Chimera marker file (.cmm) of the C-alpha trace (Angstrom):
<marker_set name="trace">
<marker id="1" x="0.281" y="17.981" z="9.418" r="1" g="1" b="0" radius="0.5"/>
<marker id="2" x="1.160" y="20.444" z="6.689" r="1" g="1" b="0" radius="0.5"/>
<marker id="3" x="4.305" y="19.912" z="4.600" r="1" g="1" b="0" radius="0.5"/>
<marker id="4" x="6.012" y="21.807" z="1.799" r="1" g="1" b="0" radius="0.5"/>
<marker id="5" x="7.993" y="20.361" z="-1.061" r="1" g="1" b="0" radius="0.5"/>
<marker id="6" x="11.706" y="21.113" z="-1.104" r="1" g="1" b="0" radius="0.5"/>
<marker id="7" x="13.980" y="21.558" z="-4.113" r="1" g="1" b="0" radius="0.5"/>
<marker id="8" x="16.064" y="18.462" z="-4.836" r="1" g="1" b="0" radius="0.5"/>
<marker id="9" x="18.137" y="19.033" z="-7.961" r="1" g="1" b="0" radius="0.5"/>
<marker id="10" x="15.691" y="19.462" z="-10.847" r="1" g="1" b="0" radius="0.5"/>
<marker id="11" x="12.938" y="17.731" z="-8.854" r="1" g="1" b="0" radius="0.5"/>
<marker id="12" x="10.831" y="18.378" z="-5.791" r="1" g="1" b="0" radius="0.5"/>
<marker id="13" x="10.974" y="16.195" z="-2.675" r="1" g="1" b="0" radius="0.5"/>
<marker id="14" x="8.728" y="15.640" z="0.309" r="1" g="1" b="0" radius="0.5"/>
<marker id="15" x="10.447" y="14.954" z="3.616" r="1" g="1" b="0" radius="0.5"/>
<marker id="16" x="8.685" y="12.333" z="5.737" r="1" g="1" b="0" radius="0.5"/>
<marker id="17" x="9.389" y="12.725" z="9.437" r="1" g="1" b="0" radius="0.5"/>
<marker id="18" x="10.879" y="9.834" z="11.402" r="1" g="1" b="0" radius="0.5"/>
<marker id="19" x="7.767" y="9.229" z="13.586" r="1" g="1" b="0" radius="0.5"/>
<marker id="20" x="5.686" y="8.707" z="10.430" r="1" g="1" b="0" radius="0.5"/>
<marker id="21" x="8.302" y="6.343" z="8.984" r="1" g="1" b="0" radius="0.5"/>
<marker id="22" x="8.289" y="4.337" z="12.204" r="1" g="1" b="0" radius="0.5"/>
<marker id="23" x="4.495" y="4.297" z="12.436" r="1" g="1" b="0" radius="0.5"/>
<marker id="24" x="4.199" y="2.903" z="8.904" r="1" g="1" b="0" radius="0.5"/>
<marker id="25" x="7.241" y="0.634" z="9.304" r="1" g="1" b="0" radius="0.5"/>
<marker id="26" x="8.931" y="2.071" z="6.229" r="1" g="1" b="0" radius="0.5"/>
<marker id="27" x="12.557" y="2.978" z="5.561" r="1" g="1" b="0" radius="0.5"/>
<marker id="28" x="14.548" y="4.804" z="2.907" r="1" g="1" b="0" radius="0.5"/>
<marker id="29" x="14.781" y="1.422" z="1.129" r="1" g="1" b="0" radius="0.5"/>
<marker id="30" x="10.990" y="0.988" z="0.878" r="1" g="1" b="0" radius="0.5"/>
<marker id="31" x="9.596" y="1.003" z="-2.658" r="1" g="1" b="0" radius="0.5"/>
<marker id="32" x="6.427" y="3.032" z="-3.197" r="1" g="1" b="0" radius="0.5"/>
<marker id="33" x="3.665" y="3.209" z="-5.752" r="1" g="1" b="0" radius="0.5"/>
<marker id="34" x="2.630" y="6.779" z="-6.520" r="1" g="1" b="0" radius="0.5"/>
<marker id="35" x="-0.879" y="7.260" z="-7.903" r="1" g="1" b="0" radius="0.5"/>
<marker id="36" x="-3.437" y="10.028" z="-8.050" r="1" g="1" b="0" radius="0.5"/>
<marker id="37" x="-7.194" y="10.292" z="-8.008" r="1" g="1" b="0" radius="0.5"/>
<marker id="38" x="-6.981" y="13.527" z="-10.009" r="1" g="1" b="0" radius="0.5"/>
<marker id="39" x="-6.822" y="15.714" z="-6.929" r="1" g="1" b="0" radius="0.5"/>
<marker id="40" x="-4.662" y="13.911" z="-4.360" r="1" g="1" b="0" radius="0.5"/>
<marker id="41" x="-1.341" y="12.122" z="-4.470" r="1" g="1" b="0" radius="0.5"/>
<marker id="42" x="-1.536" y="8.618" z="-3.056" r="1" g="1" b="0" radius="0.5"/>
<marker id="43" x="1.770" y="7.176" z="-1.862" r="1" g="1" b="0" radius="0.5"/>
<marker id="44" x="1.521" y="3.470" z="-1.021" r="1" g="1" b="0" radius="0.5"/>
<marker id="45" x="4.353" y="1.260" z="0.191" r="1" g="1" b="0" radius="0.5"/>
<marker id="46" x="4.687" y="-1.797" z="-2.007" r="1" g="1" b="0" radius="0.5"/>
<marker id="47" x="3.559" y="-4.919" z="-0.166" r="1" g="1" b="0" radius="0.5"/>
<marker id="48" x="5.956" y="-7.655" z="0.775" r="1" g="1" b="0" radius="0.5"/>
<marker id="49" x="5.502" y="-10.292" z="-1.947" r="1" g="1" b="0" radius="0.5"/>
<marker id="50" x="6.643" y="-12.996" z="0.480" r="1" g="1" b="0" radius="0.5"/>
<marker id="51" x="3.212" y="-12.778" z="2.135" r="1" g="1" b="0" radius="0.5"/>
<marker id="52" x="1.347" y="-13.391" z="-1.132" r="1" g="1" b="0" radius="0.5"/>
<marker id="53" x="1.428" y="-17.235" z="-0.994" r="1" g="1" b="0" radius="0.5"/>
<marker id="54" x="-0.101" y="-17.134" z="2.514" r="1" g="1" b="0" radius="0.5"/>
<marker id="55" x="-2.851" y="-14.848" z="1.276" r="1" g="1" b="0" radius="0.5"/>
<marker id="56" x="-3.597" y="-17.086" z="-1.705" r="1" g="1" b="0" radius="0.5"/>
<marker id="57" x="-3.770" y="-20.171" z="0.536" r="1" g="1" b="0" radius="0.5"/>
<marker id="58" x="-6.172" y="-18.363" z="2.848" r="1" g="1" b="0" radius="0.5"/>
<marker id="59" x="-8.380" y="-17.332" z="-0.075" r="1" g="1" b="0" radius="0.5"/>
<marker id="60" x="-8.467" y="-20.903" z="-1.378" r="1" g="1" b="0" radius="0.5"/>
<marker id="61" x="-9.475" y="-22.134" z="2.079" r="1" g="1" b="0" radius="0.5"/>
<marker id="62" x="-12.248" y="-19.539" z="2.369" r="1" g="1" b="0" radius="0.5"/>
<marker id="63" x="-13.512" y="-20.258" z="-1.142" r="1" g="1" b="0" radius="0.5"/>
<marker id="64" x="-13.521" y="-23.997" z="-0.411" r="1" g="1" b="0" radius="0.5"/>
<marker id="65" x="-15.534" y="-23.517" z="2.743" r="1" g="1" b="0" radius="0.5"/>
<marker id="66" x="-17.842" y="-20.647" z="1.747" r="1" g="1" b="0" radius="0.5"/>
<marker id="67" x="-17.640" y="-20.562" z="-2.067" r="1" g="1" b="0" radius="0.5"/>
<marker id="68" x="-21.319" y="-21.387" z="-2.634" r="1" g="1" b="0" radius="0.5"/>
<marker id="69" x="-22.489" y="-18.701" z="-0.225" r="1" g="1" b="0" radius="0.5"/>
<marker id="70" x="-20.060" y="-16.112" z="-1.608" r="1" g="1" b="0" radius="0.5"/>
<marker id="71" x="-21.037" y="-16.770" z="-5.228" r="1" g="1" b="0" radius="0.5"/>
<marker id="72" x="-24.698" y="-16.325" z="-4.254" r="1" g="1" b="0" radius="0.5"/>
<marker id="73" x="-23.946" y="-12.863" z="-2.886" r="1" g="1" b="0" radius="0.5"/>
<marker id="74" x="-22.797" y="-11.616" z="-6.278" r="1" g="1" b="0" radius="0.5"/>
<marker id="75" x="-25.972" y="-12.712" z="-8.074" r="1" g="1" b="0" radius="0.5"/>
<link id1="1" id2="2" r="1" g="1" b="0" radius="0.2"/>
<link id1="2" id2="3" r="1" g="1" b="0" radius="0.2"/>
<link id1="3" id2="4" r="1" g="1" b="0" radius="0.2"/>
<link id1="4" id2="5" r="1" g="1" b="0" radius="0.2"/>
<link id1="5" id2="6" r="1" g="1" b="0" radius="0.2"/>
<link id1="6" id2="7" r="1" g="1" b="0" radius="0.2"/>
<link id1="7" id2="8" r="1" g="1" b="0" radius="0.2"/>
<link id1="8" id2="9" r="1" g="1" b="0" radius="0.2"/>
<link id1="9" id2="10" r="1" g="1" b="0" radius="0.2"/>
<link id1="10" id2="11" r="1" g="1" b="0" radius="0.2"/>
<link id1="11" id2="12" r="1" g="1" b="0" radius="0.2"/>
<link id1="12" id2="13" r="1" g="1" b="0" radius="0.2"/>
<link id1="13" id2="14" r="1" g="1" b="0" radius="0.2"/>
<link id1="14" id2="15" r="1" g="1" b="0" radius="0.2"/>
<link id1="15" id2="16" r="1" g="1" b="0" radius="0.2"/>
<link id1="16" id2="17" r="1" g="1" b="0" radius="0.2"/>
<link id1="17" id2="18" r="1" g="1" b="0" radius="0.2"/>
<link id1="18" id2="19" r="1" g="1" b="0" radius="0.2"/>
<link id1="19" id2="20" r="1" g="1" b="0" radius="0.2"/>
<link id1="20" id2="21" r="1" g="1" b="0" radius="0.2"/>
<link id1="21" id2="22" r="1" g="1" b="0" radius="0.2"/>
<link id1="22" id2="23" r="1" g="1" b="0" radius="0.2"/>
<link id1="23" id2="24" r="1" g="1" b="0" radius="0.2"/>
<link id1="24" id2="25" r="1" g="1" b="0" radius="0.2"/>
<link id1="25" id2="26" r="1" g="1" b="0" radius="0.2"/>
<link id1="26" id2="27" r="1" g="1" b="0" radius="0.2"/>
<link id1="27" id2="28" r="1" g="1" b="0" radius="0.2"/>
<link id1="28" id2="29" r="1" g="1" b="0" radius="0.2"/>
<link id1="29" id2="30" r="1" g="1" b="0" radius="0.2"/>
<link id1="30" id2="31" r="1" g="1" b="0" radius="0.2"/>
<link id1="31" id2="32" r="1" g="1" b="0" radius="0.2"/>
<link id1="32" id2="33" r="1" g="1" b="0" radius="0.2"/>
<link id1="33" id2="34" r="1" g="1" b="0" radius="0.2"/>
<link id1="34" id2="35" r="1" g="1" b="0" radius="0.2"/>
<link id1="35" id2="36" r="1" g="1" b="0" radius="0.2"/>
<link id1="36" id2="37" r="1" g="1" b="0" radius="0.2"/>
<link id1="37" id2="38" r="1" g="1" b="0" radius="0.2"/>
<link id1="38" id2="39" r="1" g="1" b="0" radius="0.2"/>
<link id1="39" id2="40" r="1" g="1" b="0" radius="0.2"/>
<link id1="40" id2="41" r="1" g="1" b="0" radius="0.2"/>
<link id1="41" id2="42" r="1" g="1" b="0" radius="0.2"/>
<link id1="42" id2="43" r="1" g="1" b="0" radius="0.2"/>
<link id1="43" id2="44" r="1" g="1" b="0" radius="0.2"/>
<link id1="44" id2="45" r="1" g="1" b="0" radius="0.2"/>
<link id1="45" id2="46" r="1" g="1" b="0" radius="0.2"/>
<link id1="46" id2="47" r="1" g="1" b="0" radius="0.2"/>
<link id1="47" id2="48" r="1" g="1" b="0" radius="0.2"/>
<link id1="48" id2="49" r="1" g="1" b="0" radius="0.2"/>
<link id1="49" id2="50" r="1" g="1" b="0" radius="0.2"/>
<link id1="50" id2="51" r="1" g="1" b="0" radius="0.2"/>
<link id1="51" id2="52" r="1" g="1" b="0" radius="0.2"/>
<link id1="52" id2="53" r="1" g="1" b="0" radius="0.2"/>
<link id1="53" id2="54" r="1" g="1" b="0" radius="0.2"/>
<link id1="54" id2="55" r="1" g="1" b="0" radius="0.2"/>
<link id1="55" id2="56" r="1" g="1" b="0" radius="0.2"/>
<link id1="56" id2="57" r="1" g="1" b="0" radius="0.2"/>
<link id1="57" id2="58" r="1" g="1" b="0" radius="0.2"/>
<link id1="58" id2="59" r="1" g="1" b="0" radius="0.2"/>
<link id1="59" id2="60" r="1" g="1" b="0" radius="0.2"/>
<link id1="60" id2="61" r="1" g="1" b="0" radius="0.2"/>
<link id1="61" id2="62" r="1" g="1" b="0" radius="0.2"/>
<link id1="62" id2="63" r="1" g="1" b="0" radius="0.2"/>
<link id1="63" id2="64" r="1" g="1" b="0" radius="0.2"/>
<link id1="64" id2="65" r="1" g="1" b="0" radius="0.2"/>
<link id1="65" id2="66" r="1" g="1" b="0" radius="0.2"/>
<link id1="66" id2="67" r="1" g="1" b="0" radius="0.2"/>
<link id1="67" id2="68" r="1" g="1" b="0" radius="0.2"/>
<link id1="68" id2="69" r="1" g="1" b="0" radius="0.2"/>
<link id1="69" id2="70" r="1" g="1" b="0" radius="0.2"/>
<link id1="70" id2="71" r="1" g="1" b="0" radius="0.2"/>
<link id1="71" id2="72" r="1" g="1" b="0" radius="0.2"/>
<link id1="72" id2="73" r="1" g="1" b="0" radius="0.2"/>
<link id1="73" id2="74" r="1" g="1" b="0" radius="0.2"/>
<link id1="74" id2="75" r="1" g="1" b="0" radius="0.2"/>
</marker_set>
């Protein structure tokens, strides 16, 4: 898909079509992080911080069970 920027006041805007919004489960209220690799723009929706405690618990469980094996992989 090819898109062009549009003029939005003194800025430029990129319109994201509704099917893409739905596919990525994002809305006009979604906060994004905009980064670049020097050639490309990378637009990433900010993760839901409510999921972070679940992720940390899972990591602790994995480290408890496989910590010795995982630490050996980095050596």
